[in-house]
C-alpha positions as CSV (number, residue, x, y, z in Angstrom):
1,M,45.7,147.8,90.9
2,S,44.3,150.9,89.0
3,E,42.4,152.5,91.8
4,S,43.0,155.7,92.9
5,T,44.2,155.8,96.1
6,P,42.2,158.2,98.9
7,E,45.0,160.3,100.2
8,T,46.2,161.7,96.4
9,G,43.6,161.0,94.6
10,R,45.8,159.4,91.9
11,T,46.1,155.8,90.3
12,P,49.4,154.0,92.0
13,R,51.9,153.2,89.5
14,T,55.1,150.2,89.6
15,V,58.0,152.6,89.9
16,V,61.7,151.0,90.1
17,V,64.4,153.5,91.3
18,T,67.6,151.6,91.0
19,G,70.0,151.9,94.2
20,A,67.4,152.8,96.7
21,N,69.3,151.9,99.5
22,R,71.1,155.1,100.9
23,G,71.4,158.5,99.5
24,I,69.6,160.6,96.5
25,G,68.1,157.1,95.6
26,R,66.5,156.4,98.8
27,A,65.3,159.9,98.9
28,I,63.5,158.9,95.6
29,A,62.1,156.1,96.8
30,E,60.7,157.4,99.8
31,R,59.0,160.2,97.9
32,F,57.3,157.8,95.6
33,V,56.2,155.3,98.8
34,A,54.6,158.9,100.6
35,Q,52.8,159.4,96.9
36,G,50.9,155.8,96.9
37,D,53.1,154.5,94.5
38,R,54.1,150.2,94.6
39,V,58.3,150.9,94.5
40,A,60.8,148.6,93.7
41,T,64.7,149.0,93.7
42,V,67.1,146.8,91.6
43,Y,70.0,146.9,94.1
44,R,73.5,145.3,95.2
45,G,72.7,144.9,99.2
46,G,71.8,147.0,102.3
47,D,68.4,147.8,104.4
48,L,65.5,149.4,101.9
49,P,63.2,152.2,103.3
50,D,59.4,150.7,104.4
51,G,57.3,149.7,101.6
52,V,60.3,149.2,99.2
53,F,60.5,145.6,97.1
54,G,63.8,144.8,96.5
55,A,65.6,142.9,93.8
56,V,69.1,142.3,93.9
57,A,71.1,142.1,90.9
58,D,74.7,143.4,89.4
59,V,73.6,146.4,87.1
60,T,76.4,145.3,84.9
61,D,74.9,141.4,84.8
62,T,72.1,141.5,81.8
63,E,70.7,138.3,82.8
64,A,70.3,139.5,86.0
65,V,68.7,143.0,85.5
66,D,66.7,141.1,83.2
67,A,65.7,138.2,86.1
68,A,65.3,141.3,88.7
69,F,62.7,142.9,86.5
70,S,60.5,140.0,86.0
71,A,60.9,139.5,89.7
72,I,59.5,143.0,90.0
73,E,56.6,142.9,87.2
74,A,55.7,139.1,89.0
75,E,55.3,141.2,92.4
76,L,54.1,144.8,91.5
77,G,52.8,144.4,87.8
78,P,54.6,146.1,84.8
79,V,56.9,148.7,85.4
80,E,55.4,152.6,84.5
81,V,58.5,154.9,85.9
82,L,62.2,154.2,85.9
83,V,64.7,155.8,87.8
84,A,68.1,155.0,86.6
85,N,70.4,156.3,90.3
86,A,72.7,153.4,90.6
87,G,76.6,154.5,90.3
88,I,79.8,154.6,91.4
89,T,82.9,156.7,91.3
90,R,86.5,155.8,91.1
91,D,88.2,159.1,90.9
92,G,91.8,159.9,89.5
93,L,93.8,161.9,87.9
94,L,93.7,161.3,84.1
95,M,97.3,160.3,83.3
96,R,97.0,158.1,86.5
97,M,93.5,156.1,85.5
98,S,93.7,152.9,84.6
99,D,91.6,151.0,82.3
100,D,89.8,149.2,84.7
101,D,89.0,152.2,86.6
102,F,87.8,153.8,83.5
103,Q,85.9,151.0,82.0
104,T,84.2,149.7,85.5
105,V,82.6,153.5,85.9
106,L,81.4,153.1,82.3
107,D,79.7,149.7,82.7
108,V,78.3,150.5,86.1
109,N,77.4,154.2,85.4
110,L,76.2,154.3,81.7
111,T,75.7,150.8,80.3
112,G,74.4,149.4,83.4
113,V,71.3,152.2,83.2
114,F,71.2,151.4,78.9
115,R,70.3,147.3,80.6
116,C,67.7,148.8,82.7
117,V,66.0,151.0,80.4
118,R,66.1,148.6,77.9
119,R,64.7,145.6,79.8
120,A,61.9,148.5,81.4
121,S,60.9,149.9,78.0
122,K,59.3,146.6,76.6
123,G,56.8,147.0,79.3
124,M,56.2,150.8,78.2
125,I,56.2,150.1,74.6
126,R,53.0,147.3,75.3
127,L,51.2,150.2,78.0
128,R,52.1,152.8,75.4
129,R,52.8,154.9,78.3
130,G,56.2,155.3,80.6
131,R,58.5,157.5,82.7
132,I,62.0,157.2,82.3
133,V,64.1,159.4,84.7
134,L,68.2,159.7,84.2
135,I,70.1,160.5,87.2
136,S,72.9,162.4,86.0
137,S,75.4,165.0,87.6
138,V,76.0,168.5,87.4
139,V,79.9,167.5,86.5
140,G,78.3,165.8,83.7
141,L,78.5,168.8,81.6
142,Y,80.6,171.3,84.5
143,G,83.1,168.8,84.3
144,G,85.5,168.0,87.7
145,P,88.6,167.0,87.9
146,G,90.1,163.4,88.4
147,Q,86.4,162.3,87.3
148,V,87.1,162.1,83.6
149,N,85.6,158.5,84.2
150,Y,82.9,159.7,86.1
151,S,82.0,162.7,84.0
152,S,81.9,160.9,80.7
153,S,79.5,158.1,82.0
154,K,77.1,160.9,83.3
155,A,77.5,163.1,80.5
156,A,76.5,160.3,78.0
157,L,73.1,160.0,79.5
158,V,72.1,162.9,78.2
159,G,72.5,161.6,74.7
160,M,71.1,158.5,75.7
161,A,67.7,160.4,77.3
162,R,67.5,162.4,73.6
163,S,67.8,158.9,71.7
164,I,65.0,157.4,73.5
165,T,62.9,160.6,73.2
166,R,63.1,160.3,69.9
167,E,62.7,156.8,69.2
168,L,59.7,156.4,71.9
169,G,58.6,159.8,72.3
170,G,55.1,158.9,70.1
171,R,54.5,156.2,72.3
172,G,53.9,158.0,75.7
173,I,57.1,157.7,77.2
174,T,59.4,160.2,77.8
175,A,62.8,160.3,79.0
176,N,64.5,162.8,80.9
177,V,67.9,163.8,83.3
178,V,68.3,165.1,86.2
179,A,71.5,166.8,87.1
180,P,72.1,166.9,90.9
181,G,75.1,169.0,92.0
182,F,76.3,168.9,95.4
183,I,74.1,167.0,97.5
184,E,74.2,166.7,101.2
185,T,74.9,163.3,102.1
186,A,77.1,160.9,104.3
187,M,80.1,161.1,101.4
188,T,80.0,164.8,101.4
189,A,79.2,165.0,105.2
190,E,83.0,163.6,105.7
191,L,84.9,165.9,103.6
192,P,87.0,168.1,105.9
193,Q,85.1,171.6,106.8
194,D,87.9,173.6,104.6
195,R,86.6,171.7,101.6
196,Q,82.8,171.9,101.7
197,D,83.4,175.4,102.8
198,S,85.4,175.9,99.4
199,Y,82.8,173.9,97.6
200,K,80.1,176.2,98.8
201,A,81.5,179.0,97.9
202,T,81.2,178.0,94.1
203,I,77.1,177.7,94.5
204,P,74.9,180.3,93.9
205,A,72.9,179.1,96.5
206,G,75.5,178.6,99.3
207,R,74.6,175.5,100.6
208,Y,74.2,171.6,99.8
209,G,71.4,170.6,98.3
210,Q,68.8,167.9,100.3
211,A,68.1,164.5,98.7
212,D,64.8,165.5,99.0
213,E,64.9,168.2,96.6
214,V,66.3,165.8,93.9
215,A,63.4,163.9,94.6
216,G,61.0,166.7,94.0
217,A,62.6,167.2,90.5
218,V,62.3,163.9,89.5
219,A,58.3,163.1,91.1
220,F,57.3,166.1,88.7
221,L,59.5,164.6,86.0
222,A,57.6,161.2,86.1
223,S,54.5,162.7,87.0
224,D,51.3,163.5,84.5
225,E,52.1,167.1,84.5
226,A,55.0,166.4,83.0
227,G,54.1,164.4,79.8
228,Y,54.9,167.1,77.6
229,V,58.5,167.0,78.8
230,S,60.9,164.7,77.3
231,G,64.8,164.8,76.3
232,A,65.1,167.5,78.8
233,V,68.0,168.2,81.6
234,L,66.9,169.3,84.5
235,P,69.7,170.9,87.4
236,V,69.4,170.6,91.4
237,D,72.5,171.9,91.9
238,G,71.6,175.6,93.2
239,G,72.7,177.3,90.1
240,L,75.9,175.8,89.8
241,G,76.1,174.7,86.5
242,M,74.9,178.0,84.6
243,G,74.7,177.4,81.2
244,H,76.5,173.8,81.1
C-alpha cells in the first residue's frame, strides 16, 4: 500500500469524500482517483464514480458513521484524508422557517461533519499525519436570503477547522475550509435564465465555477505541499465574497 504509483511518483493515500455520488463531491472523488489514491465515500445512495468504494450511512447517525469508517478502513486502510462535503438545504425565509428545517440542516451540515471528523481523526492521530478539508460555501460568510440555516451551518465550519488546527496541528494534521461560490451543477442549471444572469452579474469572474475548480483547491489543501496551511478559508467563488 505504501508503494508510489508510476504515473505520479507519489504514495497513494486512503481518502474519504462524503457525498461523492454527485456534484462537487463527485468531482473531488474523481480528482483523487485520478491521482492514484484509494478513494471511499460515506453516502446515502446513488451511483458512484469508477474506483470509489462506497459505505452507505446517514451522517446524522453516529453508529452508522462509525460503522462506515470501520468498513472503509477494513477495505482500504487507515483514513489519511477526509473531505467533508455532504450537505443539504431547506431554504425559507427566517419568519417562516420551522425549528425542524433549521435543526435538520445543522444536523447534516454541521453535526454530521463533526461526527465524520471525530471518527477520522482517531486514525490520523495514530498515524501522526492527516488532511481534513471541510466544504463550506460563500454564503457562510457572505450570507444568503432564505438561508439562515444553511449559512449558519457553513459559517460554523470555519470555527470547527480552526479549533481542530489548534488541537491537532502539532500532530501533523491540518484542517482547512474550501468555500465555493456559484458552481455549475444540475441544480444551478435548473434556475431560470434571468436568475442565472442576475447571479453572474454579481460575480467578478462573470461566470459560474466548475466543480473541477473546487476539486483542484481541495487537492492542493490535501497535498504534501500544503503541510503548513491550516485553519485557512480558501474561496473558490470568482471573487464574489471578497473580504468576507
